[in-house]
N, C-alpha and C positions, 0 to 999 in steps of 0.2 A: 357444734351447737353454740348459740350465743347466750352467754350467761347474763347479758344485759336485758334479755327479754324472757324472764322467768316463766310467765304464763304460757308462752309458746313452747318453751323447752319442756314444760310439764305435759302439755298436749301431745308433743312428739313422743315423749317417753311413754305416755299412756297408750297411744296408738300402737307403739312397738310392743308394749306389754300385752295388750289385748290380742294382738296377732299371735304372740307366743302362747297365750292362754288357749286360744283356739287350737293351736298345733298340739299342745300338751293334752288337751281334752280328746283330740282325735286319736292320740296314741295311748289314751287312758293312763297317763303318767301322773298319778295322784300326788306324789311328792313334789314334782315340779309345778303342778297345777296349784297346789296349796301355797307354795312360795310366791308364785306369780300373782295369785289373788291377793295375798298380803301386800305385795308391792303396789298393785293397782289401788288398793284401799288407801295406802299411805300417800300415793300421788294425788288421789282425790282430796284427802285431808289437807295436803299442802296447798292445793288450788283454792280450797275454801278459806284457808288461813290467809293467803295472799289477798283474796277479795276482802276479807275482814280488815286486814292491815290498811288496804287502800281506803276503805270506808272510815276507819278510825283516823287516818291522816287527814282526810277531808274534813272530818268533824272538828279537827283542831283549828282549821282556818276560821278566821273571824267572819261571822255571818254578814257583817256590815261592809265587808270589803267588796269584791267584785262578784257578779252573779256566777253561778256554777256553769262550767262549760258543758257542752253536750256529752263529751266523754265522761265527765264526772257524774252527770245525771244517770248514765247507763250503769255506772257502778252500783248505784243504789238498787236498781232493779235486779241485781245479781244475787242478793242475799235471799236464800230460800232455806227455811228450816223445816226439815222433815222429822216429825216427832211421832213415835209410837205411843199410843194411848193405852194405859193400863186400867184395870177395873178400879183400883184405888184412886186414880186421877178422876175417873167418872164419878165415883161415890162422893168425893170431896170437892168436886167442881174445880179441880186444879189443872193448870197447864204448866208442866214443869219443862224447863229448858236447860237441863244439866249438860247434855251433850253439846248443844250449840255454844254454851258458855265455855266448856272445855276447849272447843275448837276455835274460840275467839270470834265466833260469828256474831255474837251479841254480848252486851256487857251489863253488869249489875247497875241499876239506877237508870238505865236507858228507858226513855218514855216512848210508848207506842200508841198510835191511834189505829185501831183495828176495825176493819169492815168484815163482819162475819158473813160468809157466803153459805147458802144462797139467799138468806133473809135480807142482806144488805144493812143489817143493824150495825151501828158504829159505837165503839166505846173506847175510852182512854184508860191506859194501864201503865204500870211500871214494872220492870224486872227486879224482883226482890232477891236479896242475897240469902235470906233465910229460906231454905227449901228450894232455891233456884227456880222460882215460879213467878207467874204473872200475879200481880196484886188483885186485879179484878176477877173475883171468883164467880159472882152471880151471872155475869154475861158469858163466861166460859161454860158454865153449866147449861145455860140456855142454848148456846151454840151446840153443845153435845147432843141435847135433846132434839133440837130442830134438824140437825144434820144426820141424826140416827147413828151417832158414833158408838161403837161397841169396843170392848176390850180387844186389843190386837190390831185395831184399825190404825191407819196412819193419817195424820193431819199435816197440812202444809201451811206454814206461816211465811208469806212471801212479801218482801218489801217492794212497794210500788214507787214510792218517792221518799225523800228524807222524812223519817218518822211515821210514814203512812204504810200500813200493812194490810194484807188480805189474808183471812183465815178460812180454809176450806178443808173438807174431808177429801182424802186422796182415794180415788177408786182403783 
C-alpha cells in the first residue's frame, strides 16, 4: 500500500474489513465481528478527519490568490454531517454539532449559509463554542416543524460549496 495516498489506503482497508465482517457474520463469530466493526468505524472516522484537514488547509489559502481548482471544489461537497436529533434539541430549537466538532469536520466560529429543505428557506448562522450549537435557533426550529423532525430522527447538513450548506431530514 502507498502511504502517500492515504484516502485510497483507507478505502482499501475498509473494503478488506467489510469482507472480513461479512465472513465473521456468516460464521456468527461475535467477538471477531465486534472487533472488525470497531475497526470499520475507526477507518470511517479517519476518512472524515482527512476530508476535514483538506478543507481546513484550503481555508488557510488566501481568498484573493488564485481561484479554487476543480479538485479543491469537490472537497467542499464531501463534508456531510449526520446528526441525530433529540427531544431536547427540538424543544429548544437547537442544532448541536458536538460529534462533527470532535471529528474535526466543522469548527467553532465557522459561518454557514444554510438552505433548509424542502422549503428552500435560507439563513445564516455561526457554530458557537458554548453548547456546540448553531447560533440561529428560530430557523432551526422552523426547519424541525416544516420537515416533521421527531426525536430519534437524523438530519443531514451537507456542504454544497464553500460556506453554503443544505439541511434536510434523513429518511
